C-alpha positions in Angstrom: -19.4 -21.5 -109.9 -19.9 -20.2 -113.5 -19.1 -22.1 -116.6 -16.1 -19.8 -117.2 -14.8 -20.6 -113.7 -14.4 -24.2 -114.7 -11.9 -23.3 -117.4 -9.5 -22.2 -114.7 -8.7 -25.8 -113.8 -7.0 -28.2 -116.1 -9.0 -31.3 -117.1 -8.1 -34.5 -115.3 -5.1 -36.3 -116.8 -5.9 -39.4 -118.7 -6.5 -42.2 -116.2 -3.9 -44.9 -116.2 -4.0 -48.3 -114.8 -1.3 -50.1 -112.9 0.1 -53.2 -114.6 -0.7 -55.2 -111.4 -1.6 -54.9 -107.8 1.2 -56.5 -105.8 0.3 -57.7 -102.3 1.6 -55.6 -99.4 5.2 -56.5 -98.3 5.3 -59.8 -96.4 1.5 -59.8 -96.2 0.1 -63.3 -96.2 -2.6 -64.1 -98.7 -6.1 -64.0 -97.4 -7.1 -67.5 -96.4 -9.5 -69.4 -94.1 -8.7 -68.8 -90.4 -6.5 -71.5 -88.8 -8.3 -73.8 -86.4 -8.8 -72.3 -83.0 -6.6 -73.6 -80.2 -6.4 -72.1 -76.6 -8.3 -68.9 -75.9 -6.5 -65.9 -77.3 -5.1 -63.2 -75.0 -7.6 -60.3 -75.3 -4.9 -57.8 -74.7 -2.7 -59.2 -77.5 -5.7 -59.4 -79.8 -6.5 -55.7 -79.1 -2.9 -54.7 -79.8 -3.0 -56.5 -83.1 -6.4 -55.0 -84.0 -5.0 -51.5 -83.2 -2.0 -52.1 -85.3 -4.2 -52.8 -88.4 -6.8 -50.1 -87.8 -9.6 -52.4 -86.6 -11.7 -50.9 -83.9 -12.3 -53.1 -80.8 -15.2 -51.0 -79.6 -17.5 -48.4 -81.0 -20.1 -45.8 -79.8 -23.6 -46.9 -80.8 -26.5 -44.7 -81.8 -27.6 -45.0 -78.2 -24.5 -43.0 -77.1 -23.1 -46.0 -75.3 -19.8 -47.9 -75.9 -20.1 -51.4 -77.4 -17.3 -53.9 -77.4 -16.6 -55.9 -80.6 -16.7 -59.7 -80.0 -13.3 -61.5 -80.1 -14.5 -63.9 -82.8 -15.5 -60.9 -85.0 -12.1 -59.3 -84.6 -10.4 -62.5 -85.6 -12.6 -62.8 -88.7 -12.0 -59.1 -89.7 -8.3 -59.5 -89.3 -8.4 -62.6 -91.5 -10.1 -60.5 -94.2 -7.1 -58.2 -94.0 -4.8 -61.2 -94.5 -3.7 -61.4 -90.8 -4.2 -64.6 -88.9 -5.1 -64.2 -85.2 -6.6 -67.6 -84.1 -3.9 -68.3 -81.5 -1.6 -66.4 -79.3 1.4 -67.5 -81.3 -0.1 -66.2 -84.5 -1.0 -62.9 -82.9 2.6 -62.5 -81.6 4.0 -63.3 -85.0 1.6 -60.8 -86.6 2.5 -58.1 -84.1 6.2 -58.5 -84.8 5.5 -58.5 -88.6 3.4 -55.3 -88.3 6.2 -53.5 -86.6 8.9 -54.7 -89.0 6.9 -54.4 -92.3 7.7 -50.7 -93.0 11.4 -51.5 -92.7 11.2 -54.3 -95.3 10.6 -51.8 -98.1 12.8 -49.1 -99.4 9.9 -46.6 -99.9 6.4 -46.5 -98.5 3.8 -47.8 -101.1 2.4 -44.4 -101.7 2.9 -40.9 -100.2 0.1 -38.3 -100.2 1.0 -34.7 -99.1 -0.7 -31.4 -99.0 0.6 -28.7 -101.3 2.9 -26.2 -99.5 3.1 -28.2 -96.3 6.4 -29.7 -95.1 6.6 -33.4 -95.7 9.3 -36.1 -95.1 9.8 -39.5 -96.7 11.6 -42.4 -95.1 14.0 -44.5 -97.2 15.2 -47.8 -95.8 18.6 -49.0 -96.9 21.5 -51.1 -95.7 22.9 -49.4 -92.5 25.7 -47.0 -93.4 24.8 -46.9 -97.1 24.2 -43.6 -98.9 20.8 -43.0 -100.5 19.3 -40.6 -103.0 15.6 -39.6 -103.5 14.2 -37.7 -106.5 10.8 -36.8 -107.8 9.6 -37.2 -111.4 6.8 -34.7 -112.0 3.5 -35.8 -113.6 3.6 -36.1 -117.3 7.4 -35.9 -117.5 7.3 -32.2 -116.6 10.7 -32.3 -115.0 12.3 -33.8 -111.9 13.3 -32.6 -108.5 15.7 -33.8 -105.8 14.7 -34.3 -102.2 17.2 -33.2 -99.5 18.3 -35.7 -96.9 17.8 -34.6 -93.3 20.2 -35.0 -90.4 18.0 -37.4 -88.5 19.3 -40.6 -87.0 17.3 -43.6 -86.1 18.4 -46.8 -84.5 19.0 -49.4 -87.2 16.8 -52.6 -87.2 17.7 -56.2 -88.0 15.6 -57.1 -91.0 16.0 -60.8 -91.9 19.6 -60.7 -90.8 20.5 -57.4 -92.5 21.2 -54.3 -90.4 18.8 -51.8 -92.0 18.9 -48.0 -91.5 16.4 -45.3 -92.2 17.3 -42.1 -94.2 14.8 -39.3 -93.9 14.3 -36.9 -96.9 12.4 -33.6 -96.9 10.3 -33.0 -100.0 10.3 -29.6 -101.7 7.4 -27.5 -100.5 6.8 -25.9 -103.9 5.8 -29.2 -105.7 2.8 -28.7 -108.0 -0.5 -30.4 -107.5 -0.6 -33.8 -109.3 0.4 -37.4 -109.5 4.2 -37.6 -109.4 6.7 -40.5 -108.8 9.3 -40.9 -106.1 12.6 -42.7 -107.0 15.0 -44.0 -104.4 18.4 -45.4 -105.1 21.1 -46.9 -102.9 24.1 -49.2 -103.9 22.4 -50.2 -107.1 19.1 -51.0 -105.5 16.1 -48.9 -106.6 12.5 -48.4 -105.7 9.7 -46.2 -106.8 6.4 -45.1 -105.3 3.4 -42.8 -106.1 3.6 -39.3 -104.8 0.4 -37.4 -104.8 0.4 -33.6 -104.0 -3.2 -32.6 -103.1 -4.7 -29.2 -102.2 -4.9 -28.3 -98.6 -8.4 -27.1 -99.2 -10.7 -27.6 -102.1 -11.6 -24.2 -103.4 -14.5 -25.0 -105.8 -17.3 -24.2 -103.4 -15.9 -20.7 -102.6 -18.1 -18.9 -105.1 -21.2 -20.3 -103.3 -20.2 -18.4 -100.2 -20.6 -15.2 -102.1 -24.0 -16.2 -103.6 -25.8 -19.3 -102.3 -27.3 -21.7 -104.7 -30.2 -24.3 -104.9 -31.0 -27.2 -107.1 -33.2 -30.2 -107.7 -32.5 -33.7 -106.4 -34.0 -36.6 -108.2 -33.8 -40.3 -109.1 -33.2 -40.0 -112.8 -34.7 -43.3 -113.8 -38.0 -42.3 -112.3 -38.3 -39.1 -114.4 -39.7 -39.8 -117.9 -40.8 -37.7 -120.8 -43.0 -38.6 -123.8 -39.7 -39.3 -125.7 -38.4 -41.7 -123.1 -38.2 -45.5 -123.4 -40.0 -46.1 -120.1 -37.0 -45.0 -118.0 -35.6 -41.5 -117.4 -32.4 -41.1 -119.5 -29.5 -38.7 -120.3 -31.6 -36.5 -122.6 -34.3 -36.3 -119.9 -31.5 -35.1 -117.5 -30.6 -32.4 -120.0 -34.2 -31.3 -120.3 -34.7 -31.3 -116.5 -31.6 -29.3 -116.0 -32.6 -26.7 -118.7 -36.1 -26.5 -117.2 -35.0 -25.9 -113.7 -31.9 -23.8 -114.7 -34.1 -21.2 -116.3 -36.0 -20.9 -113.0 -32.8 -20.2 -111.1 -31.5 -23.6 -110.1 -27.8 -24.1 -110.0 -27.6 -27.9 -110.2 -29.5 -31.2 -110.6 -28.4 -33.9 -108.2 -29.0 -37.4 -109.6 -28.8 -40.9 -108.2 -25.6 -42.9 -109.0 -25.5 -43.6 -112.7 -23.0 -46.4 -112.4 -23.2 -49.4 -114.6 -25.3 -52.5 -113.6 -25.4 -55.9 -115.3 -24.7 -55.9 -119.0 -27.9 -57.7 -119.9 -31.3 -58.1 -118.1 -32.2 -58.9 -115.4 -30.5 -55.9 -113.8 -30.1 -54.8 -110.2 -32.7 -52.1 -109.4 -30.6 -50.4 -106.7 -28.2 -47.7 -108.1 -26.3 -48.1 -104.9 -25.3 -51.7 -105.7 -23.6 -51.4 -109.1 -21.3 -53.6 -111.1 -18.7 -50.8 -111.3 -18.3 -47.3 -109.9 -16.0 -46.2 -112.7 -18.3 -46.6 -115.7 -21.9 -45.7 -116.5 -25.2 -47.5 -117.1 -26.2 -47.8 -120.8 -29.8 -48.1 -119.6 -29.8 -44.3 -119.5 -28.8 -43.8 -123.2 -31.3 -42.0 -125.4 -31.3 -44.0 -128.6 -32.5 -41.1 -130.8 -29.7 -38.9 -129.6 -27.0 -41.1 -131.1 -25.9 -39.4 -134.4 -25.8 -42.7 -136.3 -29.6 -43.1 -136.0 -29.9 -40.5 -138.8 -27.9 -42.8 -141.2 -29.7 -46.0 -140.6 -31.4 -47.5 -143.7 -35.2 -47.3 -143.6 -35.6 -51.0 -142.6 -33.3 -50.7 -139.6 -34.7 -47.4 -138.6 -38.2 -49.0 -138.6 -36.9 -51.6 -136.3 -35.6 -49.0 -133.8 -39.0 -47.2 -134.0 -40.9 -50.4 -133.4 -38.7 -51.2 -130.3 -39.4 -47.7 -128.9 -43.2 -48.2 -129.5 -43.1 -51.5 -127.6 -41.9 -49.8 -124.4 -43.2 -46.2 -124.8 -46.4 -47.0 -123.1 -44.4 -47.6 -119.9 -43.8 -43.9 -119.6 -47.3 -43.6 -118.2 -47.0 -46.6 -115.9 -47.3 -45.0 -112.4 -46.9 -48.1 -110.1 -43.6 -49.7 -111.0 -40.7 -49.3 -113.4 -39.7 -52.2 -115.7 -36.0 -51.8 -116.2 -35.6 -55.3 -117.7 -38.1 -54.7 -120.5 -36.7 -51.3 -121.3 -33.0 -52.5 -121.3 -33.8 -55.5 -123.5 -35.4 -53.2 -126.1 -32.6 -50.6 -125.9 -29.9 -53.3 -126.3 -31.5 -54.5 -129.5 -31.5 -50.9 -130.9 -28.0 -50.3 -129.7 -26.7 -53.4 -131.4 -28.0 -52.1 -134.7 -26.3 -48.7 -134.1 -23.0 -50.2 -133.0 -22.7 -51.9 -136.4 -23.6 -48.8 -138.3 -20.7 -47.3 -140.2 -19.2 -44.3 -138.3 -17.8 -41.3 -140.1 -14.0 -40.7 -139.7 -14.4 -38.0 -137.2 -16.8 -40.1 -135.0 -14.4 -43.1 -135.3 -11.5 -40.9 -134.2 -13.4 -39.6 -131.2 -14.3 -43.2 -130.2 -10.7 -44.3 -130.6 -9.5 -41.4 -128.4 -12.1 -42.2 -125.7 -10.8 -45.8 -125.6 -7.2 -44.6 -125.4 -7.7 -42.2 -122.5 -10.0 -44.8 -120.6 -7.1 -47.3 -120.8 -6.9 -50.8 -119.5 -9.8 -50.2 -117.1 -12.3 -49.9 -119.9 -10.9 -52.9 -121.7 -11.2 -55.0 -118.5 -14.7 -53.8 -117.8 -15.8 -54.5 -121.4 -14.2 -58.0 -121.1 -16.2 -58.7 -117.9 -19.4 -57.4 -119.6 -18.8 -59.7 -122.6 -18.3 -62.7 -120.5 -21.1 -61.8 -118.1 -23.6 -61.8 -121.0 -23.4 -65.6 -121.0 -22.3 -66.5 -117.6 -24.5 -65.7 -114.6 -23.1 -64.2 -111.4 -23.1 -67.5 -109.6 -21.1 -69.4 -112.3 -17.9 -71.1 -110.9 -15.9 -69.2 -113.5 -15.9 -66.0 -111.5 -14.3 -67.6 -108.4 -11.9 -69.9 -110.2 -8.3 -68.6 -109.7 -7.4 -70.1 -113.0 -9.9 -67.8 -114.7 -8.8 -64.6 -112.9 -8.1 -61.5 -114.9 -4.9 -61.8 -116.8 -4.9 -65.6 -116.8 -4.4 -67.5 -120.1 -8.1 -68.5 -120.1 -9.3 -64.9 -119.8 -6.8 -63.6 -122.3 -8.1 -66.2 -124.8 -11.6 -65.0 -124.1 -10.4 -61.4 -124.7 -9.4 -62.4 -128.2 -12.4 -64.5 -128.9 -14.9 -62.0 -127.7 -13.3 -59.0 -129.4 -16.5 -57.8 -131.1 -18.5 -58.0 -127.9 -15.8 -56.2 -126.0 -15.9 -53.5 -128.7 -19.6 -53.2 -128.3 -19.3 -52.6 -124.5 -16.5 -50.0 -125.1 -18.8 -48.2 -127.5 -21.7 -48.1 -125.1 -19.4 -46.3 -122.6 -18.4 -43.8 -125.3 -22.1 -43.1 -126.0 -22.8 -42.6 -122.3 -19.8 -40.2 -122.1 -21.1 -38.2 -125.1 -24.6 -37.9 -123.7 -23.4 -37.0 -120.2 -21.3 -34.3 -121.8 -24.3 -33.0 -123.6 -26.4 -33.0 -120.5 -23.8 -31.0 -118.6 -23.5 -28.5 -121.4 -27.3 -28.0 -121.5 -27.3 -27.4 -117.8 -24.6 -24.8 -118.0 -26.2 -23.1 -120.9 -29.4 -22.8 -118.9 -27.6 -20.6 -116.4 -26.7 -23.2 -113.8 -23.4 -22.6 -112.0 -22.7 -26.3 -111.2 -24.9 -28.3 -113.6 -25.1 -32.1 -113.1 -24.0 -33.3 -109.6 -23.3 -37.0 -109.6 -23.7 -39.4 -106.7 -20.9 -41.8 -105.8 -22.1 -45.1 -104.3 -20.3 -46.6 -101.3 -19.2 -49.8 -103.1 -20.1 -52.5 -105.6 -21.9 -55.8 -105.5 -19.9 -59.0 -104.6 -20.6 -60.4 -108.1 -19.7 -57.1 -109.9 -17.2 -56.2 -112.5 -15.1 -54.3 -110.0 -15.1 -57.3 -107.6 -13.6 -59.3 -110.4 -11.3 -56.8 -112.1 -10.1 -55.1 -108.9 -10.2 -58.1 -106.6 -6.6 -57.6 -105.5 -7.5 -54.2 -103.9 -10.7 -55.4 -102.3 -11.0 -57.4 -99.1 -12.6 -60.8 -99.3 -14.8 -62.6 -96.8 -16.5 -59.5 -95.6 -19.1 -56.9 -96.5 -19.7 -53.3 -95.9 -22.7 -52.1 -93.8 -23.8 -50.1 -90.9 -24.2 -50.8 -87.2 -27.7 -50.6 -85.6 -29.2 -47.1 -85.5 -32.6 -45.6 -84.7 -33.9 -46.2 -88.3 -32.4 -49.7 -88.8 -32.3 -51.3 -85.4 -30.8 -54.6 -86.6 -28.0 -52.9 -88.5 -27.5 -53.1 -92.3 -25.4 -55.4 -94.6 -25.0 -53.7 -98.0 -23.4 -56.8 -99.5 -20.4 -55.0 -100.9 -16.7 -55.8 -100.5 -14.6 -52.9 -99.1 -11.3 -51.5 -100.3 -8.4 -53.3 -98.7 -6.6 -50.3 -97.1 -3.0 -51.6 -97.5 -3.5 -53.0 -101.0 -5.1 -49.9 -102.2 -2.0 -48.0 -101.1 0.1 -50.6 -102.8 -1.7 -49.8 -106.0 -0.7 -46.2 -105.6 -4.4 -45.3 -105.1 -4.8 -45.5 -108.9 -8.1 -47.5 -108.8 -9.6 -44.8 -106.5 -8.2 -42.0 -108.7 -9.5 -43.5 -112.0 -13.0 -43.9 -110.5 -13.1 -40.3 -109.4 -11.7 -39.0 -112.7 -14.4 -40.7 -114.7 -17.3 -39.7 -112.5 -16.1 -36.1 -112.5 -15.4 -35.9 -116.2 -18.6 -34.2 -117.1 -19.9 -33.0 -113.7 -20.2 -29.8 -111.7 -20.1 -31.7 -108.5 -20.3 -35.1 -106.8 -22.2 -36.3 -103.7 -20.2 -38.9 -101.9 -22.6 -41.4 -100.3 -21.5 -42.3 -96.8 -18.3 -40.2 -97.0 -17.5 -41.4 -93.5 -16.4 -44.6 -95.3 -13.3 -42.7 -96.4 -12.4 -42.6 -92.6 -13.7 -45.9 -91.5 -16.1 -48.6 -92.7 -18.2 -51.1 -90.8 -17.0 -54.5 -91.9 -19.3 -57.5 -91.4 -17.5 -60.9 -91.7 -19.3 -63.5 -93.9 -21.9 -65.3 -91.8 -22.2 -62.6 -89.1 -25.3 -60.6 -88.5 -25.2 -56.9 -89.6 -24.8 -55.7 -86.1 -21.9 -58.1 -85.4 -19.1 -56.2 -87.2 -16.2 -53.8 -86.5 -15.0 -50.5 -87.9 -11.8 -50.6 -90.0 -9.9 -47.4 -90.4 -8.7 -45.9 -93.7 -6.0 -43.4 -94.4 -8.5 -40.5 -94.7 -5.7 -38.0 -95.3 -4.9 -39.8 -98.5 -8.4 -40.6 -99.6 -9.9 -37.1 -98.9 -6.8 -35.5 -100.4 -7.1 -37.4 -103.6 -10.9 -36.7 -103.7 -10.1 -33.0 -103.3 -7.3 -33.1 -106.0 -9.6 -34.7 -108.6 -12.5 -32.4 -107.8 -10.1 -29.3 -108.0 -8.9 -30.4 -111.4 -12.5 -30.9 -112.7 -13.7 -27.7 -111.1 -16.3 -29.7 -109.2 -17.9 -29.2 -105.8 -17.8 -32.2 -103.4 -20.8 -32.9 -101.0 -20.2 -35.5 -98.4 -23.2 -37.4 -97.0 -22.0 -37.2 -93.4 -25.1 -38.6 -91.7 -25.3 -41.5 -89.2 -22.8 -42.5 -86.5 -19.5 -40.7 -86.8 -16.8 -39.2 -84.6 -17.5 -35.4 -83.9 -14.2 -34.2 -85.4 -15.0 -35.6 -88.8 -17.3 -32.8 -89.9 -14.8 -30.2 -88.8 -12.1 -32.0 -90.8 -14.2 -32.1 -94.0 -15.1 -28.5 -93.7 -11.5 -27.5 -93.3 -10.7 -29.4 -96.5 -13.4 -27.5 -98.4 -15.9 -30.4 -98.6 -19.5 -29.7 -98.0 -21.6 -31.7 -95.5 -25.2 -32.7 -95.6 -28.0 -31.3 -93.3 -31.4 -32.9 -93.4 -34.2 -30.8 -91.8 -35.8 -33.7 -90.0 -32.5 -34.8 -88.4 -31.2 -31.4 -87.3 -32.1 -31.0 -83.6 -31.0 -28.9 -80.6 -31.8 -31.1 -77.7 -35.5 -31.9 -78.0 -36.3 -29.0 -80.4 -35.7 -28.5 -84.1 -32.5 -26.6 -84.7 -33.0 -23.0 -85.6 -32.1 -22.4 -89.3 -29.5 -19.8 -88.6 -27.5 -22.4 -86.6 -27.1 -24.7 -89.6 -23.7 -25.3 -91.0 -22.5 -22.9 -93.7 -20.4 -25.5 -95.5 -23.3 -27.8 -96.3 -26.1 -28.9 -98.6 -29.3 -28.5 -96.6 -32.5 -30.2 -97.7 -35.8 -31.2 -96.2 -35.5 -34.9 -96.9 -33.4 -37.7 -98.4 -34.2 -40.6 -100.7 -34.3 -43.0 -97.7 -37.2 -41.0 -96.2 -40.7 -40.6 -97.8 -41.2 -37.4 -99.8 -42.3 -34.6 -97.5 -46.0 -35.2 -98.3 -45.7 -38.8 -97.2 -43.6 -37.9 -94.2 -46.1 -35.4 -93.0 -48.8 -38.1 -93.2 -46.7 -40.6 -91.4 -46.7 -43.0 -94.3 -43.3 -44.4 -93.3 -44.6 -45.4 -89.9 -47.4 -47.5 -91.4 -45.0 -48.9 -94.0 -42.4 -50.0 -91.5 -45.0 -51.4 -89.2 -46.5 -53.5 -92.0 -43.0 -54.8 -92.9 -42.2 -55.7 -89.3 -39.3 -53.2 -89.0 -40.4 -51.6 -85.8 -39.1 -52.5 -82.3 -42.2 -51.1 -80.6 -45.9 -50.6 -81.5 -47.1 -48.6 -84.4 -49.1 -46.4 -82.0 -46.0 -45.5 -80.0 -44.0 -44.8 -83.1 -46.8 -42.6 -84.6 -47.2 -40.7 -81.4 -43.5 -39.9 -81.3 -43.6 -38.9 -85.0 -46.6 -36.6 -84.5 -45.0 -35.0 -81.5 -41.8 -34.2 -83.6 -44.0 -32.8 -86.4 -45.8 -30.5 -83.9 -42.5 -29.1 -82.7 -41.6 -28.3 -86.3 -45.0 -26.8 -87.0 -44.5 -24.6 -83.9 -41.2 -23.3 -85.3 -42.9 -22.6 -88.6 -45.6 -20.7 -87.0 -43.2 -18.8 -84.8 -41.3 -17.7 -87.9 -44.5 -16.7 -89.7 -44.3 -19.4 -92.4 -47.4 -21.4 -91.3 -50.5 -19.3 -90.5 -52.8 -20.7 -87.8 -55.9 -20.1 -90.0 -54.6 -21.9 -93.1 -57.5 -22.9 -95.3 -58.0 -24.6 -98.7 -58.5 -28.2 -97.7 -56.0 -30.9 -96.8 -54.2 -30.8 -100.2 -53.7 -27.0 -100.0 -52.5 -27.2 -96.5 -50.0 -29.9 -97.3 -48.6 -27.9 -100.2 -48.3 -24.8 -98.1 -46.6 -26.7 -95.3 -44.0 -28.1 -97.8 -43.3 -24.6 -99.1 -43.1 -23.3 -95.5 -40.5 -26.0 -94.7 -38.4 -24.9 -97.7 -38.7 -21.2 -96.8 -37.6 -22.0 -93.3 -34.6 -23.9 -94.6 -33.7 -21.1 -96.9 -33.0 -19.0 -93.8 -30.0 -21.2 -93.0 -26.5 -20.0 -94.0 -25.9 -23.3 -95.9 -24.3 -22.5 -99.3 -26.5 -25.0 -101.1 -30.2 -25.8 -100.7 -31.7 -28.9 -102.1 -35.3 -29.3 -103.4 -36.5 -32.9 -104.0 -38.4 -33.2 -107.3 -40.8 -35.5 -105.5 -41.7 -32.6 -103.2 -42.3 -30.3 -106.1 -44.9 -32.5 -107.6 -46.5 -34.0 -104.5 -45.3 -37.6 -104.7 -45.8 -39.5 -101.4 -44.0 -42.9 -102.0 -40.5 -43.5 -100.7 -37.9 -44.7 -103.2 -36.1 -46.9 -100.8 -37.2 -48.5 -97.6 -33.9 -49.6 -95.8 -34.0 -53.0 -94.4 -36.3 -54.5 -97.0 -35.9 -56.8 -100.1 -37.6 -56.5 -103.4 -40.1 -59.1 -102.3 -41.2 -56.7 -99.5 -41.0 -53.3 -101.2 -40.2 -52.2 -104.8 -37.1 -50.2 -103.8 -35.7 -48.0 -106.5 -38.6 -48.9 -108.8 -41.1 -46.1 -108.1 -41.9 -43.8 -111.0 -42.5 -40.1 -110.5 -46.2 -39.4 -109.8 -48.3 -36.7 -108.4 -50.8 -36.6 -105.4 -53.4 -38.2 -107.6 -51.2 -41.3 -108.2 -50.8 -40.5 -111.9 -47.4 -40.3 -113.7 -45.8 -36.9 -113.9 -43.8 -36.5 -117.1 -41.1 -33.9 -117.8 -43.5 -32.5 -120.4 -46.0 -31.7 -117.6 -43.7 -29.7 -115.4 -43.7 -26.4 -117.1 -47.5 -26.1 -116.5 -47.5 -27.7 -113.1 -48.6 -25.1 -110.6 -47.1 -26.9 -107.6 -43.7 -27.3 -109.3 -43.6 -23.7 -110.4 -44.8 -22.4 -107.0 -42.2 -24.2 -104.9 -39.3 -23.4 -107.2 -40.3 -19.7 -107.3 -40.6 -19.6 -103.6 -37.1 -21.1 -103.1 -35.6 -18.8 -105.7 -37.3 -15.8 -104.1 -36.2 -16.7 -100.6 -32.5 -17.0 -101.7 -32.2 -14.4 -104.3 -35.3 -12.3 -104.3 
């Protein structure tokens, strides 16, 4: 997609925040499970689990069905606010689940595809007349819905005979966020109506001309101008550098905000919020107010930079805490610098369109500066958001709140600059962001959005071939019913912010929009259950916000999933993910021409070693040393070498890997990496990904799943070359390996 193509889509409407998140109708508050009595009837328990979208069994990576333990089902249901400890409680919950829709006049939210027929039920007193109308987004008019001649047996709801009137919605409603209004005998109700595209069209230009781009962990990519961590200006430079070589995008790690002060969480996939960005990535010198600092304060900023600039050459481990501490001191000086009227007006407008969500995140940040994650304040109901205590803090901490609002404005400005630099370099997409699965339990979102998150459980993954004990990511999941009750506004706001200055978004574990593996507190990672989500609503809203932003969506659809999911995503215009090492046809590597068209294809992923390390089997030795293998290292290595040989055979068969390759081990490794990319370029996939680590010969993995920081420095590995020395952005233009790989890929796709 070209820069001009993006102008065909209106920008996202200003995100708004609901005044409150009411609990689902008649849904009991989440509480500790009642004491167990007699054994529960497994058939009744299964019915209740089915009614609430909780899977009672699942197919494991071994291809076999696995039953979920009854105790796990009871705990998962409790996290949904449903008590199931006794047969009586189960029977009551089943009756309530059946009656719940009849208790409300309108559904909590309605998501429909544009142009498709859709009906909405309205529950009123039996025999009463009803009316349903639609107010279009932004007050752009109103429409009436036509009542259908359908009859349904009335139900007794708390002693009131209640009927259901069915209304057909107009099929020519525009895309957007509208509001349903129901009225009957003086009673009224309203609900969110979202009209979404049947198919996201933003990837269509890629079908005419395929594209490729770089994938990188931004924090690891430094320049001589960095403060020891890759930043937004480095992103702009990397985009410009690769764009002039034919790249269409730069895919980065999640840039979500972490803690407001050091120490900060290294993992970008365990943020404090998914809506706002990490000020760690701010380039201090790119803030206009730097130019107006008085000499003494300017000298302070320069001294702070000098104290951490030496970290740019540190090749073993990044030091986020030292960098962030230095940057925060500089940012404090700049925040208090006087802003010209035009800059102040821009800041005020940013705060206005960001709404209450920014205010609440800034409040959390201001409080969190002084109170650690484990402080009782965060779990005290009397200190919840909106309580008198927190509102008093909002007034007392006004200046600190303003500082954290300002930080987000600076992030927004610098991300906009990076995207514009990418498009000016010739990229069709520009910056492609990464959306993490969730947030940490002690995060800003966990506090500000607690009413739409499930408590007492974490998100993770069941056992698979790479993590045979399963994974617990330590993140609270969306509560399906409460998210719908909130009109999906928190989900919409998150997407709108991430897509504001982006040409695309990679959705990590997009299968989580269909179902998530919930692990009750105290359970082992493998002892969980899948909980279903309304994927029609979530995928539809994702498509709507991406369509408005002119952005491509890439779903990371790896792992255990139901076969129909990939077909569904493709039908909705969402690209999948194909990793060379994972694509097999029986016991042989999949021929490139059989890859999916609607996909981003790449050789590796950040959870695998760079290709140089993978070819050497570094991951086998690492996992063995960390005790993560279920069998001997020799057995694991033998299987790995056998799979490599199958890939080499395919490369030789296609003429990409000569039998008589010479030039030493280093030269052979480099040629093999290029050969793998040339093979992948023969796939019909509309996007090809080139990992920056592969382009410079890095061997170390960024993340070793199943480990803690004490075992491996996950997400803290700087970009380095095969000699172990740091590779800076300034070095890339003259790096033969970098230039050779990028030229080979560009030639294979467009030569």
